Every structure is written in C-alpha cells, then in structure tokens.
C-alpha positions as CSV (number, residue, x, y, z in Angstrom):
1,X,-2.6,-27.3,-98.8
2,X,-4.3,-23.9,-98.8
3,X,-4.7,-22.5,-95.3
4,X,-8.3,-21.7,-94.4
5,X,-8.6,-18.3,-92.7
6,X,-11.4,-17.1,-90.5
7,X,-12.7,-13.9,-89.1
8,X,-14.9,-13.5,-86.0
9,X,-16.1,-10.0,-86.4
10,X,-16.3,-8.1,-89.7
11,X,-15.9,-4.5,-88.7
12,X,-13.8,-1.8,-90.4
13,X,-10.4,-3.4,-89.6
14,X,-11.4,-7.0,-90.5
15,X,-12.9,-5.7,-93.7
16,X,-9.7,-3.8,-94.6
17,X,-7.6,-6.9,-93.9
18,X,-9.8,-9.1,-96.0
19,X,-9.8,-6.5,-98.9
20,X,-6.0,-6.5,-98.8
21,X,-5.6,-10.2,-98.5
22,X,-7.9,-11.0,-101.4
23,X,-6.9,-8.1,-103.7
24,X,-3.3,-8.9,-103.3
25,X,-4.1,-12.6,-104.1
26,X,-2.6,-13.7,-100.8
27,X,-5.7,-15.8,-100.3
28,X,-8.9,-16.5,-102.3
29,X,-12.2,-15.5,-100.9
30,X,-13.4,-19.1,-101.1
31,X,-10.8,-19.9,-98.4
32,X,-12.1,-17.3,-96.0
33,X,-14.8,-17.9,-93.4
34,X,-16.5,-15.1,-91.6
35,X,-19.1,-14.4,-88.8
36,X,-20.6,-11.2,-87.4
37,X,-23.8,-10.5,-85.6
38,X,-24.5,-7.9,-88.3
39,X,-25.5,-9.9,-91.4
40,X,-25.1,-6.8,-93.6
41,X,-21.3,-6.8,-93.0
42,X,-20.9,-10.5,-93.8
43,X,-23.2,-10.2,-96.8
44,X,-21.1,-7.3,-98.2
45,X,-17.9,-9.4,-97.9
46,X,-19.7,-12.4,-99.5
47,X,-20.9,-10.3,-102.4
48,X,-17.5,-8.6,-102.9
49,X,-15.0,-11.4,-102.4
50,X,-17.0,-14.6,-102.3
51,X,-16.2,-15.4,-98.7
52,X,-18.1,-18.1,-96.8
53,X,-20.6,-16.8,-94.2
54,X,-20.9,-18.8,-91.0
55,X,-23.7,-18.8,-88.5
56,X,-21.6,-18.7,-85.4
57,X,-18.1,-18.0,-84.0
58,X,-17.7,-21.8,-83.4
59,X,-18.4,-22.5,-87.0
60,X,-15.7,-20.2,-88.2
61,X,-13.2,-21.9,-85.9
62,X,-14.3,-25.4,-87.0
63,X,-13.7,-24.5,-90.7
64,X,-10.4,-22.8,-90.5
65,X,-6.8,-23.3,-89.6
66,X,-6.2,-19.7,-88.5
67,X,-9.0,-17.6,-87.0
68,X,-8.7,-13.8,-86.6
69,X,-10.4,-12.5,-83.5
70,X,-11.7,-9.1,-84.7
71,X,-14.3,-8.2,-82.1
72,X,-14.0,-5.5,-79.6
73,X,-11.7,-6.4,-76.6
74,X,-14.5,-6.2,-74.1
75,X,-16.3,-9.0,-76.0
76,X,-13.3,-11.4,-75.6
77,X,-14.7,-12.9,-72.4
78,X,-17.8,-13.9,-74.2
79,X,-16.4,-15.1,-77.5
80,X,-13.3,-17.0,-76.4
81,X,-15.2,-19.5,-74.1
82,X,-17.5,-20.2,-77.0
83,X,-14.7,-21.3,-79.3
84,X,-12.4,-22.9,-76.7
85,X,-13.5,-26.5,-77.2
86,X,-13.1,-26.3,-81.0
87,X,-9.7,-24.5,-80.7
88,X,-8.4,-27.3,-78.4
89,X,-9.9,-30.2,-80.5
90,X,-8.9,-28.9,-83.9
91,X,-5.7,-26.9,-83.0
92,X,-7.0,-23.8,-84.7
93,X,-4.5,-20.9,-84.3
94,X,-6.0,-17.6,-82.9
95,X,-4.9,-14.2,-84.2
96,X,-6.0,-11.3,-82.1
97,X,-6.2,-7.7,-83.4
98,X,-7.7,-6.5,-80.1
99,X,-5.8,-3.6,-78.5
100,X,-4.5,-4.0,-75.0
101,X,-5.3,-7.7,-74.5
102,X,-2.1,-9.7,-73.9
103,X,-1.2,-13.2,-75.0
104,X,-1.6,-14.4,-71.5
105,X,-5.0,-12.8,-71.1
106,X,-6.2,-14.5,-74.3
107,X,-4.7,-17.8,-73.3
108,X,-6.4,-17.7,-69.9
109,X,-9.7,-18.4,-71.7
110,X,-8.3,-21.2,-73.8
111,X,-5.5,-23.6,-72.9
112,X,-1.7,-23.8,-72.3
113,X,-1.3,-25.5,-75.7
114,X,-3.3,-22.8,-77.7
115,X,-1.4,-21.2,-80.5
116,X,-1.9,-17.4,-80.2
117,X,-0.6,-14.5,-82.2
118,X,-1.2,-10.8,-81.5
119,X,-1.3,-8.4,-84.4
120,X,-1.7,-4.6,-84.1
121,X,-2.5,-3.0,-87.5
122,X,-3.3,0.7,-87.9
123,X,-6.0,2.7,-89.8
124,X,-3.9,2.8,-93.0
125,X,-4.8,-0.8,-93.6
126,X,-7.8,0.7,-95.4
127,X,-5.5,1.8,-98.2
128,X,-3.1,-1.2,-98.0
129,X,-0.5,0.8,-96.1
130,X,-0.8,-0.4,-92.5
131,X,2.2,-0.7,-90.2
132,X,1.5,-3.8,-88.1
133,X,3.2,-5.2,-85.1
134,X,3.2,-8.9,-84.4
135,X,4.1,-11.1,-81.4
136,X,3.4,-14.7,-80.6
137,X,3.3,-17.2,-77.7
138,X,5.6,-20.2,-77.3
139,X,3.2,-22.6,-79.2
140,X,3.5,-20.8,-82.5
141,X,6.0,-22.2,-84.9
142,X,7.9,-20.4,-87.6
143,X,5.6,-21.4,-90.5
144,X,2.5,-20.1,-88.7
145,X,4.2,-16.9,-87.8
146,X,5.4,-16.4,-91.4
147,X,1.8,-17.0,-92.6
148,X,0.5,-14.2,-90.2
149,X,3.3,-11.9,-91.3
150,X,2.5,-12.5,-95.0
151,X,-1.1,-11.8,-94.2
152,X,0.0,-8.4,-92.7
153,X,2.1,-7.7,-95.7
154,X,-1.0,-8.1,-97.9
155,X,-2.3,-4.9,-96.4
156,X,0.9,-3.0,-95.6
157,X,4.1,-3.9,-93.7
158,X,4.9,-5.7,-90.5
159,X,7.5,-5.9,-87.8
160,X,7.9,-8.6,-85.1
161,X,8.3,-7.2,-81.6
162,X,8.5,-8.4,-78.0
163,X,5.1,-8.0,-76.4
164,X,6.3,-5.5,-73.9
165,X,6.9,-3.1,-76.9
166,X,3.3,-3.3,-78.0
167,X,2.1,-0.3,-76.0
168,X,4.8,1.9,-77.5
169,X,4.2,0.5,-80.9
170,X,0.5,1.3,-80.5
171,X,1.4,4.9,-80.0
172,X,4.0,5.5,-82.7
173,X,2.1,3.4,-85.3
174,X,-1.5,3.6,-84.1
175,X,-1.7,7.3,-83.0
176,X,0.8,8.8,-85.4
177,X,-1.6,8.7,-88.4
178,X,-3.7,11.3,-86.6
179,X,-0.6,13.4,-85.9
180,X,0.3,13.1,-89.6
181,X,-3.2,14.1,-90.7
182,X,-3.0,17.1,-88.5
183,X,0.4,18.1,-89.8
184,X,-0.8,17.8,-93.4
185,X,-4.0,19.7,-92.7
186,X,-2.0,22.5,-90.9
187,X,0.2,23.0,-94.0
188,X,-2.8,22.9,-96.3
189,X,-4.7,25.5,-94.2
190,X,-1.9,27.9,-94.5
191,X,-1.8,27.3,-98.3
192,X,-5.6,28.2,-98.3
193,X,-4.8,31.4,-96.5
194,X,-2.5,32.3,-99.3
195,X,-5.0,31.6,-102.1
196,X,-4.9,27.9,-102.9
197,X,-8.0,25.8,-102.8
198,X,-8.1,23.2,-100.0
199,X,-8.4,20.1,-102.3
200,X,-5.2,21.0,-104.2
201,X,-3.4,22.0,-101.0
202,X,-4.2,18.7,-99.3
203,X,-3.1,16.7,-102.4
204,X,0.2,18.5,-102.6
205,X,1.0,18.2,-98.9
206,X,-0.1,14.6,-98.6
207,X,2.0,13.6,-101.6
208,X,5.0,15.5,-100.2
209,X,4.7,13.6,-96.9
210,X,4.2,10.3,-98.7
211,X,7.3,10.8,-100.8
212,X,9.3,11.9,-97.7
213,X,8.3,8.7,-95.9
214,X,9.1,6.6,-98.9
215,X,12.6,8.2,-99.1
216,X,13.3,7.1,-95.5
217,X,11.9,3.6,-96.0
218,X,13.8,2.8,-99.2
219,X,17.2,3.7,-97.6
220,X,18.1,1.4,-94.7
221,X,20.9,3.8,-93.7
222,X,18.8,6.9,-94.0
223,X,19.6,9.6,-91.5
224,X,16.7,11.9,-91.0
225,X,18.7,15.0,-90.1
226,X,21.0,14.4,-93.0
227,X,17.9,14.4,-95.2
228,X,16.7,17.6,-93.6
229,X,20.0,19.2,-94.3
230,X,19.9,18.1,-97.9
231,X,16.7,20.1,-98.5
232,X,18.0,23.2,-96.7
233,X,19.9,25.5,-99.0
234,X,22.0,28.2,-97.3
235,X,19.8,31.3,-96.8
236,X,16.8,29.5,-98.4
237,X,13.2,29.1,-97.7
238,X,13.4,25.7,-96.1
239,X,16.0,26.6,-93.4
240,X,13.8,29.6,-92.6
241,X,10.9,27.3,-91.9
242,X,13.0,24.8,-90.0
243,X,14.3,27.6,-87.8
244,X,10.7,28.6,-86.9
245,X,9.7,25.0,-86.2
246,X,12.7,24.7,-83.8
247,X,12.0,28.0,-82.2
248,X,8.3,27.0,-81.6
249,X,9.3,23.7,-80.2
250,X,8.0,21.4,-83.0
251,X,10.2,18.4,-82.1
252,X,9.6,18.6,-78.4
253,X,5.8,19.1,-79.0
254,X,5.7,15.9,-81.0
255,X,7.8,14.0,-78.4
256,X,5.4,15.3,-75.7
257,X,2.4,14.0,-77.7
258,X,3.9,10.6,-77.9
259,X,4.7,10.6,-74.2
260,X,1.1,11.7,-73.4
261,X,-0.4,9.0,-75.6
262,X,1.8,6.4,-74.0
263,X,0.9,7.5,-70.4
264,X,-2.8,7.4,-71.3
265,X,-2.3,3.8,-72.7
266,X,-0.8,2.8,-69.3
267,X,-4.0,4.0,-67.5
268,X,-6.4,2.1,-69.8
C-alpha cells in the first residue's frame, strides 16, 4: 500500500521537500495532500506536481498516514490542538521540521501514544543536497522511521541522531551553508581583484568546494589533514596559502563561529 503523505504549511522548505520527493519518484503527487493559508502556494504545488489541496489542517491529517508539520514553530500551539483528535483516532504520524521544538513539546499537545519524528533539513534541500538530522519518539517503529529517512534522501542525505545532538546539528548543518557561501564569495572577490569576472570566479570556487566535499564524502576513511597535505607541494602555492590561513587563525575563527552560533541557539 502506498503511504499517503501530507504537509501542513507549504513554505520554501516544504516546497523543496515536495519537489525532491516527487522529482526523485519517491512518491507521486497524487499521494500528497497539502494545506496552507496561502492558496497561491498550494495552487503552485497542485499545478506543478498534481498534489491534492485540502481546505484545513485536519483534512490533511485525515487523508494521510504521515503528516509533515511545516509551519513556523510559534504556530504549533494553534495547529497541533486542531489535529489532535484526528491524529489519535487515525494514528497519523507527525513529522516536524520546526526548529527548536522537542519531541516532548510536540507530544504535549497530542497524546502519549502519538508517533512523532523530528527532521531538521537545511537550505540546500532546494537543490536536492540537504543534510538532514532525524530523531524519533518511542512510538515510532523501524518501518516508519525508514520511510522518513527515505523521504529525506529524496532531497539530500540524512543521519539519525539522539535528540540532545539536535542543537549542535542545527549549527554545523544549518548555519554552515552560510559560512560556506561566505568562504566561496571571499575567494571569488579576490579573483575579481585580480581581473576575473565574478560569475566565472563564483563558478570555479563553488565547483572546487563541491568537489572537495565530494572527495571527503566518498571516502569513509578520509582524513582531512591528509587530504590537505596531498594538495600541498613542497615550496608550492597551496602551502603558502595554508600558512597564511593558519597565521590569520582561520581554523580557530571557524571554530569560534560554530561556538557562537551554538551559544545563541541555547538562548533562543
């Protein structure tokens, strides 16, 4: 039996997830049910993927086996009570992509028997390259968890974590794209200073970073410093640049950025 998948909220992240899920043929649009207060968003998804547009959050939950809660976290106290009775009666599993809201918090609006999964994707879901974290409560069985993981794989990759690792995951997976964009742009701007146009410079730098990441991901035993050393010829250009990065505190600056983001997360 084909699992029916629902989305309450059709913002940028939900749209990216649906795009990935349908484009990868993980699920057909006809098996997806969506609701959003903005009818333009649901209309767009209906026209593009043939999803079913519902007239309420409750209707999404009634028609699906798994419902993704894709509204802003501050809306949870409004939406969760609306769908509580349906969730309990039908046994619909809830997948939350809301940052900072724990399994216990979500469960407090539902019931002790509710099946709840947390997923934390990142902005790269828009290009099918998200790194998502996933955790579950005690009511979620292996089959349901694997379905959610496969959904995540349809728009990137996924790792299962203990929930207490989610704040750290949110920093190194959620904030790091911005750090990476800044690194790429910094290299490109120096290339512009030396006569290259920005578009070409960005493409070159971005592809170089993409390839470097791919090199690490495709070798389970990859050692980052061994890879650095493999690029550094004695007396060459790369080691000259590495020496400057070390002198200017590049690694410590990055570590401090991660620390600052994590400290901010604790205060939210």
